[in-house]
Each structure stands twice: as C-alpha cells, then as structure tokens.
GUMAR-355847 format. One record per residue (C-alpha): chain; z, y, x; residue number from 0; residue in three letters. Coordinates in steps of 0.001 Angstrom, whole numbers, plus 500000, padded with zeros to 6 digits. Layout:
% residues N
 ch     up  north   east   i  aa
  A      Z      Y      X NUM ALA
...
//
This chain:
% residues 75
 ch     up  north   east   i  aa
  A 500000 500000 500000   0 MET
  A 499037 503421 501319   1 THR
  A 501812 505929 501844   2 THR
  A 501581 509702 501456   3 ILE
  A 502033 509934 505229   4 ASP
  A 499008 507679 505801   5 ASP
  A 496867 509587 503325   6 LEU
  A 497895 512926 504798   7 HIS
  A 497017 511796 508314   8 PHE
  A 493641 510389 507268   9 ARG
  A 492719 513559 505392  10 LEU
  A 493598 515692 508419  11 LEU
  A 491421 513508 510650  12 VAL
  A 488564 513564 508148  13 ILE
  A 488819 517358 507980  14 GLY
  A 488569 517609 511753  15 LEU
  A 485595 515253 511791  16 LEU
  A 483819 517233 509082  17 LEU
  A 484405 520496 510929  18 LYS
  A 482905 518934 514044  19 GLY
  A 479957 517679 512001  20 ALA
  A 479307 521189 510680  21 ALA
  A 479279 522508 514254  22 ASP
  A 476963 519674 515302  23 ASP
  A 474551 520437 512454  24 LEU
  A 474008 523897 513865  25 ARG
  A 473467 522549 517369  26 ASP
  A 471155 519752 516204  27 ALA
  A 469276 522095 513847  28 ASP
  A 469281 519595 510966  29 VAL
  A 467370 521487 508296  30 ALA
  A 468297 523030 506007  31 PRO
  A 471212 523980 508264  32 VAL
  A 472840 526527 505957  33 SER
  A 472727 524167 502950  34 ASP
  A 474098 521273 504971  35 ASN
  A 476904 523361 506445  36 VAL
  A 477703 524677 502953  37 ARG
  A 477920 521095 501634  38 ASN
  A 480323 520153 504417  39 ILE
  A 482327 523277 503623  40 GLY
  A 482638 522162 500002  41 LYS
  A 483897 518778 501174  42 ALA
  A 486428 520489 503443  43 LEU
  A 487616 522675 500573  44 ALA
  A 488158 519582 498430  45 SER
  A 490134 517902 501203  46 ILE
  A 492257 521010 501601  47 HIS
  A 492985 520975 497857  48 ASP
  A 494358 517450 498203  49 VAL
  A 496343 518474 501299  50 LEU
  A 497896 521339 499314  51 TRP
  A 498923 518836 496628  52 SER
  A 500498 516633 499271  53 ILE
  A 502275 519657 500745  54 GLN
  A 503723 520544 497353  55 ALA
  A 505245 517086 497159  56 ARG
  A 506119 516687 500839  57 ARG
  A 506572 520067 502589  58 PRO
  A 507600 518265 505776  59 ASP
  A 503975 517137 506206  60 LEU
  A 502633 520685 506384  61 THR
  A 500758 521100 509670  62 PRO
  A 501010 524395 511511  63 ALA
  A 497464 525248 510365  64 ALA
  A 498563 525273 506709  65 PHE
  A 501116 527885 505707  66 PRO
  A 504007 526563 503648  67 ARG
  A 504113 527433 499976  68 LEU
  A 507025 529623 498948  69 PRO
  A 509836 527553 497352  70 PRO
  A 509290 529210 493956  71 ASP
  A 505510 528508 493899  72 ALA
  A 504262 526441 491017  73 GLU
  A 502317 523319 491901  74 GLY
//
C-alpha cells in the first residue's frame, strides 16, 4: 500500500523530471516547442495541485520550494 510519504516523494521527482524535459524540449527544438512546453507546464501545475493537497494534510512534507499554508487557511 502506498503511503502519503511515498506519493509525495514520487510527485516531487516527477515534477523535477518534467521540468528537465521542458528545458530539453527547448534545446532539442521539438516542434512546436511553445505548445509542448505549455503542455508540460500544465502537467506540472496539476502535480503542484496534488502536492498542495498533500501539504494541507501533512505540513511536515512541505519542501523548502513550497511555502507553508497559514494555519487558518482552508483546504
């Protein structure tokens, strides 16, 4: 059974891989570059949404790159 810790870690790794892929698309000139980078950006935004949900449940898993939600924030 997958734990929140496992899911959190995998999503962080996937986010890093996607960011690298977006950088590589520019270097490799895989047309249409702007559309492909935009699609990767949408995927990253979706991953970040899930990470925010995890953070709301487990604030201790918040990486330094993600600011903590204020304690009174609704989630």
